[in-house]
Residue frames as qw, qx, qy, qz and C-alpha x, y, z in Angstrom:
[[0.774, -0.205, 0.353, 0.484, 101.04, -187.78, 206.49],
 [0.031, 0.701, -0.297, -0.648, 103.20, -185.55, 204.35],
 [0.803, 0.562, 0.014, -0.199, 102.87, -186.02, 200.57],
 [0.898, -0.026, 0.207, 0.388, 105.61, -188.08, 198.94],
 [0.484, 0.686, 0.050, 0.542, 106.83, -185.10, 196.91],
 [0.275, -0.887, 0.161, -0.333, 107.19, -183.00, 200.06],
 [0.844, -0.460, 0.251, 0.117, 109.10, -185.77, 201.84],
 [0.812, 0.297, 0.166, 0.475, 111.44, -186.07, 198.87],
 [0.205, 0.833, -0.041, 0.512, 112.09, -182.33, 198.94],
 [0.548, -0.786, 0.222, -0.178, 112.81, -182.40, 202.67],
 [0.915, -0.182, 0.238, 0.270, 115.20, -185.32, 202.24],
 [0.633, 0.565, 0.077, 0.523, 117.02, -183.42, 199.49],
 [0.121, -0.899, 0.151, -0.394, 117.48, -180.44, 201.80],
 [0.763, -0.588, 0.268, 0.000, 118.98, -182.68, 204.47],
 [0.865, 0.146, 0.201, 0.436, 121.43, -184.12, 201.96],
 [0.342, 0.781, 0.007, 0.523, 122.30, -180.55, 200.92],
 [0.477, -0.843, 0.173, -0.177, 122.96, -179.73, 204.59],
 [0.859, -0.331, 0.298, 0.254, 125.54, -182.51, 204.85],
 [0.697, 0.460, 0.195, 0.513, 127.12, -181.52, 201.54],
 [0.041, 0.910, -0.037, 0.411, 127.39, -177.90, 202.68],
 [0.665, -0.707, 0.241, 0.018, 129.09, -178.96, 205.91],
 [0.862, -0.016, 0.288, 0.417, 131.67, -180.98, 203.97],
 [0.477, 0.687, 0.150, 0.527, 132.31, -178.04, 201.65],
 [0.237, -0.929, 0.090, -0.269, 132.71, -175.60, 204.50],
 [0.763, -0.556, 0.292, 0.149, 135.22, -177.82, 206.27],
 [0.817, 0.299, 0.207, 0.447, 137.28, -178.31, 203.11],
 [0.287, 0.783, 0.003, 0.553, 138.02, -174.57, 203.16],
 [0.565, -0.820, 0.016, -0.088, 138.95, -174.46, 206.84],
 [0.591, 0.514, -0.453, 0.427, 142.54, -173.78, 207.90],
 [0.118, -0.431, 0.613, -0.651, 142.11, -173.60, 211.70],
 [0.681, -0.191, -0.667, -0.234, 141.02, -176.77, 213.46],
 [0.263, 0.050, -0.711, 0.651, 141.54, -175.88, 217.13],
 [0.126, -0.598, -0.703, 0.364, 139.14, -174.88, 219.89],
 [0.135, 0.729, 0.390, 0.546, 136.94, -171.90, 219.11],
 [0.218, 0.061, -0.394, 0.891, 137.38, -170.22, 222.48],
 [0.469, -0.387, -0.244, -0.756, 133.61, -170.04, 222.91],
 [0.785, -0.428, 0.203, -0.400, 132.16, -172.74, 225.13],
 [0.441, -0.463, 0.769, 0.010, 133.97, -175.79, 226.47],
 [0.573, 0.058, 0.805, 0.140, 134.64, -178.42, 223.84],
 [0.550, 0.766, 0.294, -0.156, 133.48, -176.29, 220.89],
 [0.589, -0.155, 0.430, 0.666, 135.88, -176.24, 217.96],
 [0.140, 0.468, -0.257, -0.834, 136.25, -173.78, 215.12],
 [0.138, 0.001, -0.848, -0.512, 135.05, -176.49, 212.74],
 [0.029, 0.495, 0.829, -0.258, 131.85, -176.87, 214.78],
 [0.130, 0.673, 0.214, -0.695, 131.00, -173.23, 214.14],
 [0.131, 0.370, -0.583, -0.711, 131.96, -173.34, 210.47],
 [0.063, -0.176, -0.955, -0.230, 129.88, -176.47, 209.94],
 [0.071, 0.582, 0.674, -0.449, 126.95, -174.92, 211.79],
 [0.174, 0.592, -0.067, -0.784, 126.94, -171.79, 209.63],
 [0.142, 0.199, -0.772, -0.586, 127.11, -173.82, 206.44],
 [0.041, -0.324, -0.945, -0.001, 124.22, -176.06, 207.54],
 [0.086, 0.616, 0.518, -0.587, 122.02, -173.22, 208.74],
 [0.154, 0.412, -0.339, -0.831, 122.35, -171.36, 205.44],
 [0.201, -0.057, -0.874, -0.440, 120.81, -174.34, 203.65],
 [0.101, -0.465, -0.842, 0.254, 118.06, -174.80, 206.25],
 [0.077, 0.571, 0.233, -0.783, 117.15, -171.11, 206.24],
 [0.177, 0.268, -0.541, -0.777, 117.06, -171.02, 202.44],
 [0.205, -0.215, -0.921, -0.254, 114.61, -173.93, 202.49],
 [0.425, -0.447, -0.103, -0.780, 112.36, -172.07, 204.91],
 [0.758, -0.319, -0.568, 0.040, 112.73, -174.58, 207.73],
 [0.454, -0.815, 0.247, -0.261, 113.33, -174.03, 211.43],
 [0.681, 0.326, -0.592, 0.282, 116.41, -175.52, 213.09],
 [0.679, -0.703, 0.182, -0.109, 117.56, -176.82, 216.44],
 [0.684, 0.521, -0.428, 0.277, 121.35, -177.07, 216.35],
 [0.794, -0.385, -0.275, 0.383, 123.75, -178.32, 218.97],
 [0.541, 0.061, -0.050, 0.837, 126.06, -175.40, 218.23],
 [0.019, 0.140, 0.032, 0.989, 123.66, -172.45, 218.10],
 [0.246, 0.274, 0.659, -0.657, 120.27, -173.47, 219.47],
 [0.383, 0.595, 0.701, -0.090, 116.87, -172.68, 218.00],
 [0.036, -0.246, 0.335, 0.909, 116.26, -170.76, 214.77],
 [0.331, -0.008, -0.521, -0.787, 113.06, -169.80, 212.94],
 [0.149, 0.200, 0.897, -0.365, 110.51, -171.23, 215.34],
 [0.476, 0.466, 0.335, -0.666, 106.93, -171.57, 214.18],
 [0.417, 0.428, -0.581, -0.553, 107.73, -173.08, 210.79],
 [0.911, 0.018, -0.079, -0.403, 106.18, -176.34, 209.61],
 [0.918, 0.147, -0.292, 0.224, 109.45, -178.28, 209.46],
 [0.385, -0.845, 0.365, -0.070, 112.06, -178.32, 212.24],
 [0.794, 0.381, -0.433, 0.193, 115.50, -179.76, 211.45],
 [0.692, -0.686, 0.222, 0.017, 117.26, -181.15, 214.52],
 [0.659, 0.678, -0.259, 0.198, 120.92, -180.83, 213.64],
 [0.665, -0.611, 0.282, 0.323, 124.35, -181.92, 214.81],
 [0.473, 0.821, -0.275, -0.163, 126.72, -180.41, 212.24],
 [0.437, 0.480, -0.742, 0.167, 129.66, -182.46, 213.55],
 [0.866, -0.411, 0.095, -0.268, 128.73, -185.47, 215.64],
 [0.927, -0.083, 0.020, 0.366, 132.01, -186.83, 216.99],
 [0.150, 0.963, -0.158, 0.156, 133.89, -183.53, 217.30],
 [0.525, -0.677, 0.510, 0.074, 136.59, -185.06, 219.48],
 [0.827, 0.122, 0.489, 0.248, 137.17, -187.78, 216.92],
 [0.527, 0.794, 0.138, 0.271, 137.53, -185.20, 214.15],
 [0.137, -0.946, 0.281, -0.088, 139.90, -183.10, 216.26],
 [0.595, -0.505, 0.616, 0.108, 142.12, -186.17, 216.77],
 [0.313, 0.470, -0.677, -0.471, 141.94, -187.39, 213.18],
 [0.347, 0.052, 0.926, -0.143, 139.84, -190.44, 214.06],
 [0.222, 0.029, -0.586, -0.778, 137.71, -191.30, 211.00],
 [0.196, -0.472, -0.860, -0.014, 134.34, -191.73, 212.71],
 [0.040, 0.412, 0.318, -0.853, 132.33, -188.51, 212.71],
 [0.179, 0.491, 0.783, 0.337, 129.16, -187.40, 211.02],
 [0.242, -0.036, 0.001, -0.970, 126.64, -184.77, 210.14],
 [0.014, -0.374, -0.923, 0.088, 123.23, -185.74, 211.46],
 [0.267, 0.033, -0.034, -0.962, 119.99, -183.99, 210.45],
 [0.022, 0.375, 0.926, -0.033, 116.45, -185.08, 211.27],
 [0.225, -0.189, -0.208, -0.933, 113.42, -183.18, 209.97],
 [0.038, 0.352, 0.851, -0.388, 110.32, -183.19, 212.17],
 [0.255, -0.367, -0.367, -0.816, 106.78, -182.15, 211.30],
 [0.533, -0.374, 0.235, -0.722, 103.72, -182.11, 213.54],
 [0.952, -0.097, -0.158, -0.245, 103.57, -185.92, 213.46],
 [0.767, -0.514, 0.333, 0.190, 107.22, -186.42, 214.50],
 [0.326, -0.467, 0.626, 0.533, 110.34, -187.49, 212.62],
 [0.688, 0.618, 0.114, -0.362, 109.71, -187.22, 208.88],
 [0.802, 0.532, -0.173, 0.208, 113.12, -187.66, 207.23],
 [0.568, -0.740, 0.302, 0.199, 116.70, -188.12, 208.34],
 [0.730, 0.584, -0.272, 0.228, 120.16, -188.04, 206.83],
 [0.628, -0.694, 0.312, 0.162, 123.28, -189.15, 208.70],
 [0.699, 0.661, -0.243, 0.122, 126.50, -188.80, 206.70],
 [0.816, -0.389, 0.148, 0.402, 129.72, -190.49, 207.72],
 [0.264, 0.949, -0.129, -0.112, 131.80, -187.53, 206.59],
 [0.365, -0.644, 0.637, 0.215, 135.14, -189.28, 207.12],
 [0.424, -0.068, 0.865, 0.260, 134.28, -192.11, 204.74],
 [0.263, 0.169, -0.433, -0.846, 131.63, -190.60, 202.47],
 [0.133, -0.280, -0.947, -0.089, 128.85, -193.01, 203.50],
 [0.335, -0.146, 0.015, -0.931, 125.29, -191.66, 203.53],
 [0.016, -0.336, -0.923, 0.185, 122.39, -193.05, 205.54],
 [0.304, -0.087, -0.106, -0.943, 118.87, -191.82, 204.90],
 [0.011, -0.353, -0.926, 0.130, 115.34, -192.66, 206.01],
 [0.315, -0.209, -0.147, -0.914, 111.82, -191.34, 205.55],
 [0.464, -0.003, 0.643, -0.609, 108.79, -192.05, 207.68],
 [0.785, 0.312, 0.429, -0.319, 107.16, -195.15, 206.25],
 [0.632, 0.720, -0.226, -0.177, 109.66, -195.20, 203.38],
 [0.960, 0.014, -0.075, 0.271, 112.43, -197.43, 204.69],
 [0.349, -0.843, 0.322, 0.253, 116.11, -196.78, 205.31],
 [0.834, 0.512, -0.030, 0.206, 119.08, -196.87, 202.96],
 [0.520, -0.637, 0.317, 0.472, 122.86, -196.72, 202.98],
 [0.090, -0.406, 0.568, 0.710, 124.25, -195.10, 199.83],
 [0.533, 0.214, -0.344, -0.743, 120.92, -195.78, 198.16],
 [0.511, 0.015, -0.848, -0.142, 120.68, -199.47, 199.06],
 [0.707, -0.540, -0.144, -0.432, 118.12, -200.81, 201.59],
 [0.183, 0.399, -0.778, 0.449, 119.56, -201.81, 204.96],
 [0.796, -0.425, -0.293, -0.317, 118.45, -204.13, 207.75],
 [0.364, -0.670, 0.575, -0.296, 119.75, -205.06, 211.20],
 [0.223, 0.232, -0.946, 0.028, 121.07, -208.46, 212.23],
 [0.708, -0.347, -0.477, -0.389, 118.87, -211.15, 213.75],
 [0.340, 0.163, -0.729, 0.571, 120.75, -211.18, 217.07],
 [0.568, -0.587, -0.343, -0.464, 118.38, -211.84, 219.97],
 [0.807, -0.482, -0.257, 0.226, 120.77, -212.39, 222.89],
 [0.134, -0.953, 0.265, -0.055, 123.04, -210.00, 224.78],
 [0.730, -0.437, 0.492, 0.185, 125.44, -212.87, 225.28],
 [0.705, 0.265, 0.491, 0.438, 125.98, -213.01, 221.51],
 [0.253, 0.931, 0.249, 0.083, 125.75, -209.28, 220.78],
 [0.511, 0.071, -0.007, 0.857, 128.38, -206.80, 219.69],
 [0.148, -0.870, -0.458, 0.110, 127.23, -203.63, 221.44],
 [0.330, 0.507, -0.031, 0.796, 128.14, -200.02, 220.81],
 [0.426, -0.647, -0.481, 0.411, 128.42, -197.81, 223.89],
 [0.113, 0.755, -0.034, 0.645, 128.25, -194.12, 224.53],
 [0.420, -0.659, 0.437, -0.446, 130.10, -193.69, 227.79],
 [0.504, 0.182, -0.838, 0.104, 131.06, -196.74, 229.81],
 [0.718, -0.549, -0.214, -0.371, 129.02, -198.51, 232.50],
 [0.314, -0.680, 0.584, -0.314, 130.42, -199.35, 235.94],
 [0.576, -0.183, 0.794, -0.066, 130.04, -203.05, 235.24],
 [0.007, 0.067, -0.860, -0.506, 129.67, -205.56, 232.42],
 [0.577, 0.178, 0.182, -0.776, 126.15, -205.59, 230.97],
 [0.761, 0.099, 0.621, -0.157, 126.32, -209.06, 229.51],
 [0.594, 0.708, -0.212, -0.319, 127.52, -208.35, 225.97],
 [0.947, 0.114, 0.116, 0.275, 129.74, -210.66, 223.94],
 [0.545, 0.056, 0.069, 0.833, 131.88, -207.73, 222.74],
 [0.015, 0.901, 0.322, -0.290, 131.63, -203.94, 222.91],
 [0.493, 0.342, 0.178, 0.780, 132.81, -200.93, 220.93],
 [0.125, -0.828, -0.278, 0.471, 133.03, -197.30, 222.07],
 [0.581, 0.396, 0.394, 0.592, 133.34, -195.41, 218.80],
 [0.278, -0.375, -0.150, 0.872, 132.54, -191.83, 219.82],
 [0.227, 0.065, -0.281, -0.930, 129.81, -190.65, 217.43],
 [0.427, 0.190, 0.753, -0.463, 126.33, -191.66, 218.59],
 [0.628, 0.508, -0.010, -0.590, 124.55, -190.89, 215.31],
 [0.493, 0.470, -0.695, -0.230, 126.86, -193.22, 213.40],
 [0.107, -0.172, 0.932, -0.299, 126.84, -195.82, 216.18],
 [0.569, 0.290, 0.530, -0.558, 123.05, -195.99, 215.99],
 [0.655, 0.551, -0.260, -0.447, 123.12, -196.24, 212.20],
 [0.174, 0.423, -0.889, -0.030, 125.60, -199.09, 212.59],
 [0.409, 0.104, 0.825, -0.377, 122.83, -201.04, 214.34],
 [0.636, 0.525, 0.156, -0.543, 120.43, -200.25, 211.49],
 [0.589, 0.616, -0.452, -0.263, 122.88, -201.59, 208.92],
 [0.988, -0.077, -0.129, -0.028, 123.99, -204.69, 210.84],
 [0.469, 0.564, -0.506, 0.453, 127.51, -203.60, 211.81],
 [0.090, -0.219, 0.718, -0.655, 126.53, -203.59, 215.49],
 [0.288, -0.371, -0.876, -0.112, 123.79, -205.59, 217.19],
 [0.322, -0.822, -0.467, 0.052, 122.84, -202.94, 219.75],
 [0.259, 0.467, -0.193, 0.823, 123.68, -199.48, 221.06],
 [0.510, -0.685, -0.496, 0.158, 123.35, -198.43, 224.71],
 [0.087, 0.757, -0.168, 0.625, 123.84, -194.92, 226.04],
 [0.742, -0.424, -0.420, 0.305, 125.72, -195.28, 229.32],
 [0.329, 0.421, -0.162, 0.830, 127.04, -191.73, 229.59],
 [0.228, -0.328, -0.619, 0.676, 126.61, -189.74, 232.81],
 [0.172, 0.325, 0.100, -0.925, 124.68, -186.90, 231.12],
 [0.570, 0.491, 0.655, -0.075, 122.69, -188.89, 228.55],
 [0.365, 0.123, 0.524, 0.760, 122.24, -187.62, 225.00],
 [0.242, 0.458, 0.110, -0.849, 120.61, -184.57, 223.43],
 [0.719, 0.494, 0.408, -0.270, 118.01, -184.92, 220.65],
 [0.464, 0.783, -0.341, -0.238, 120.50, -183.86, 217.96],
 [0.212, -0.503, 0.837, 0.035, 122.74, -186.77, 218.99],
 [0.326, 0.014, 0.944, -0.042, 120.24, -189.52, 218.28],
 [0.576, 0.480, 0.351, -0.561, 117.08, -188.45, 216.38],
 [0.487, 0.580, -0.477, -0.446, 118.57, -188.89, 212.91],
 [0.154, 0.283, -0.947, -0.010, 119.95, -192.32, 213.67],
 [0.395, 0.141, 0.755, -0.504, 116.77, -193.29, 215.50],
 [0.674, 0.489, 0.077, -0.548, 114.61, -192.81, 212.39],
 [0.430, 0.501, -0.714, -0.233, 117.15, -194.73, 210.30],
 [0.078, -0.147, 0.953, -0.253, 116.98, -197.58, 212.82],
 [0.527, 0.283, 0.561, -0.572, 113.20, -197.62, 213.01],
 [0.663, 0.553, -0.133, -0.487, 112.79, -197.61, 209.25],
 [0.316, 0.464, -0.820, -0.109, 115.43, -200.33, 208.84],
 [0.810, -0.216, -0.476, -0.265, 113.43, -202.58, 211.17],
 [0.398, 0.127, -0.686, 0.595, 115.52, -202.28, 214.33],
 [0.460, -0.707, -0.537, -0.018, 113.91, -201.87, 217.75],
 [0.216, 0.455, -0.232, 0.832, 114.28, -198.62, 219.69],
 [0.539, -0.688, -0.486, -0.004, 113.61, -197.54, 223.25],
 [0.000, 0.729, -0.306, 0.612, 114.56, -195.28, 226.15],
 [0.420, 0.087, -0.813, 0.393, 116.07, -196.69, 229.31],
 [0.031, 0.186, 0.632, -0.751, 113.68, -194.82, 231.61],
 [0.178, 0.557, 0.808, 0.073, 110.56, -195.05, 229.39],
 [0.055, 0.676, 0.117, -0.725, 110.65, -191.38, 228.39],
 [0.632, 0.734, 0.243, -0.052, 109.63, -190.01, 225.01],
 [0.656, -0.162, 0.313, 0.668, 112.66, -189.84, 222.71],
 [0.293, 0.572, 0.403, 0.651, 111.14, -187.31, 220.31],
 [0.295, -0.812, -0.286, 0.415, 111.86, -184.04, 222.10],
 [0.462, 0.664, 0.137, 0.572, 112.84, -180.59, 220.83],
 [0.400, -0.916, 0.040, -0.003, 113.82, -178.90, 224.08],
 [0.529, 0.659, -0.446, 0.293, 117.53, -178.03, 223.71],
 [0.241, -0.573, 0.632, -0.463, 118.01, -178.77, 227.41],
 [0.926, -0.108, 0.130, -0.339, 116.38, -182.21, 227.28],
 [0.089, 0.498, -0.861, -0.045, 118.51, -185.31, 227.66],
 [0.920, -0.004, 0.015, -0.392, 117.50, -188.89, 227.02],
 [0.388, -0.443, 0.807, 0.047, 119.03, -192.37, 227.30],
 [0.775, 0.362, -0.232, -0.463, 118.40, -194.12, 223.96],
 [0.481, -0.251, 0.838, 0.065, 118.86, -197.85, 223.51],
 [0.714, 0.434, -0.229, -0.499, 118.52, -199.53, 220.11],
 [0.495, -0.263, 0.827, 0.035, 118.83, -203.17, 219.12],
 [0.141, 0.159, -0.796, -0.566, 118.54, -205.47, 216.15],
 [0.406, -0.327, -0.803, -0.289, 115.50, -207.31, 217.53],
 [0.514, -0.637, -0.059, -0.572, 112.79, -206.71, 220.14],
 [0.899, -0.346, -0.243, 0.119, 114.16, -209.56, 222.25],
 [0.643, 0.109, -0.201, 0.731, 117.62, -208.02, 222.32],
 [0.064, -0.584, 0.004, -0.809, 116.17, -204.58, 223.00],
 [0.708, -0.610, -0.192, -0.301, 114.35, -205.91, 226.05],
 [0.858, -0.246, -0.191, 0.410, 117.57, -207.34, 227.46],
 [0.444, 0.310, -0.070, 0.838, 119.54, -204.18, 226.68],
 [0.288, -0.659, -0.091, -0.689, 116.92, -201.94, 228.30],
 [0.816, -0.540, -0.199, -0.056, 116.82, -204.13, 231.39],
 [0.773, -0.046, -0.163, 0.611, 120.61, -204.07, 231.64],
 [0.221, 0.451, -0.023, 0.864, 120.78, -200.28, 231.26],
 [0.470, -0.662, -0.143, -0.566, 117.98, -199.59, 233.72],
 [0.857, -0.394, -0.294, 0.156, 119.73, -201.76, 236.31],
 [0.537, 0.271, -0.259, 0.756, 122.66, -199.37, 236.60],
 [0.304, -0.594, -0.479, 0.570, 122.75, -197.02, 239.61],
 [0.095, -0.201, 0.100, 0.970, 121.69, -193.41, 239.33],
 [0.364, 0.662, 0.549, -0.357, 118.75, -191.53, 237.89],
 [0.512, 0.563, 0.420, 0.494, 118.07, -190.15, 234.42],
 [0.251, -0.421, -0.055, 0.870, 119.50, -186.69, 233.86],
 [0.011, -0.133, -0.472, -0.871, 117.97, -183.85, 231.91],
 [0.463, 0.041, 0.185, -0.866, 114.41, -182.56, 231.78],
 [0.465, 0.201, 0.844, -0.176, 111.48, -184.91, 231.80]]
């Protein structure tokens, strides 16, 4: 296990990444599409450059949604989504984040997910708990889908048994909302599933907060292949997770992305 001092240093770098993204966007005067790939905005590229400068300076490798792999072979790999919820940001909807998860040879080591629209910071370290703006967080005690308020990514072809649902549009924040008790569960129901930069940061926050996590098709969620896609499901309690996983796995179709 990494020494506590090392973990603290890694966590500080991740916070610096989110701060750099916010600073870069404050200076931006063009908020439209970048004209690169479909759905990529100018602010995505600006945020990516700002984040990568911090990661490179720290001597870490990076896997970014916007620009792929950088600096392979280094001890720490930061899986990064500079702007999670790009469509929300482009429309002025205040639910978007910077998500960064540092992995070492043992898996997720530290994570920071910053709600950039509202200035709220989530952080977690392996074995060190999870916090929101410095205060410990915990999920609800909900154990039944029939009583649960569930966050969705995408929308299923039928009701999955929830009491209420929300489709908020930024998976990293949606998952952290389970960790902090704002939602009872999160289910990915999108047709393409999610990439590791979408969920790894929030996943560590959830795990360290005491929430239950899983994958709808029993695949490993800790992946670093930029082409890999997974179907994460998280819930406040193991009982609720079991029901949510069963509901998600019952939908038609097969998991997308590499195994």
